[in-house]
N, C-alpha and C positions, 0 to 999 in steps of 0.2 A: 670621359667615359659615358656620360649621359647622352652626348651627341651620337656616339657609336651605338648606343642602345636604340635611340630613335631611328637611326638609319637602318639598322638590322631589322627592327620591328616593322618599319614601313616597307622594307623590301619583302619581308615575309608576307605581310598583309596583301601587298600588290600581287604576289604570286597566287595567293589563295583566291583573291577576287578574279584573277585571270583564268581560274580553273586549272592551275598548275600546283596542286598541293605538294607533290613530291619535291619540287624546287623550293617550296616555302620552308621546309623543315630545317635545312642547314642554317638559314638566316635566323629563324626563330630560336633554334638552339643556341646560336651565338648571342642573341639578345638575352636569353635566359642566363647564360654564363656571366655576361657582363652585369646584368641586373642583380644576380645573386651576390656578386662581389661588392657592388655598390650599395645595395639596400639590405642584404642579408637573405638567407635562404627561406625564411618564413615571412617575408615582407608582402604586404598586399599589392605592391607594385608588380609582383610576379604573376598575379592572377590573370591579367589579360594575355600574358605570354603563354601561360599554361593552356588557356582557352584556345588560343590560336594554334598551338601545337596539337591540341585535341581535334580541332576542326581539320587541320591538315592531315593528321593521322587517319581520321575517319574517311577523309576524301581519298586516301590511298588504300583504304580497306584494312588498315591495321587497327582493328577495333580494340584489341587488348592494350595496345600502347595508348590509344585515345583514352581508354578507361583509366589508365594510370595517371595521365595528365589531368583529367577531370577530378580524380581523387585528390591530387595535390592541390588543385585550385580550391576544391571544396573544403579541404582541411584548413587551408590558410584563412578562408572566409569564416569558418567556424571559430578559429582561434583569434579573430580580429573583431573585437566588440564594436569598434567604430567604423566598420566596413559599410560603405554607402549602399543605398538601395540600388543605385546604378550598377555597381559591381555585382551585387547579388542577382540582379536581373539578368546580367550577361551570363552569370554562372548557370542560372536556371535555363536560359535559352540554349546554352551549350549542352547541358544535360538532356534537354528536350530533343535537340537534334540528334544527339547520340542515341537516345532511346528509339527514335525513328529509324536510324540506321540499323539498330538491332532488331527492329520489327516489333518493339514493345510500345504500341500506340497509346494504350491507356496511361502508361508511365510518362510518355511524351506529353500527353495532354495535361497531366498533373504539373510537370515542370514548366510547360509553356504558359499555363494559367498563372503560376507564380511569377513568371517573367512579366506577363502583362500587368499583374497587380503591382509589382515592385517598380516597373517602369512608369506606371501611372502615378505612383506615389512620388517618384523622383522628378518626372518631367511634365506631368499633366495628361489628362485624358486624350487630348487630340494631338499628341506629339508624334513625330516620325518614329521615335524609339519604341513607342507602344505598337505602332502599326506592324512592325516586323513580327512581333509575337502573335498578333491576330492572324497575320498571313500564314504563319507556320501552323497555327491551330486549325485554320480553315483547310489547309492542305491535308492535315491529319484526319479531320472529319471527312473530307472528301475520300481519302483512302479507306475509311471505314464505311463508306457509302451512306453517310449521314448527311444528305444533301441540304436539308433545311438549316442545320447548324453551320455547315460549310458556307452556304450562300449568305447567311446572316453575317458571318465573320468577314467574308470577302467584301460585303457592303461596308463594313466598318473600316476596312483598309482604304 
């Protein structure tokens, strides 16, 4: 079962990275079904799958469905006291990118700042994982026409 989960998740991630979010959704849903059976419906192993489904749904313009997936991921993280900073960081990045898609740039900056903080705590200040949060924050400041902040963060990346 775990091998099937890995294949389904890898396939879905590949479609998202290739810019084909619609094709990613069936594979990600399959990974979610298998993972729910193996780990339980409230398991922290489901969080990355919910985040991938949210990203794919956002990419297809289905923001309502993306919000539901993000809500599920957030609920699991809140119910899991030993949830790592890495998983929490990914959740905040997903929430930040969703907020950007909704046009709520201030909310996006809040979540992306939490992403950077948590990724720094988990991986260190100069890690690749942190640079993604900086990059998305810089893009958000750029969209707000706050060029000094944007350029400063682009420099960090």
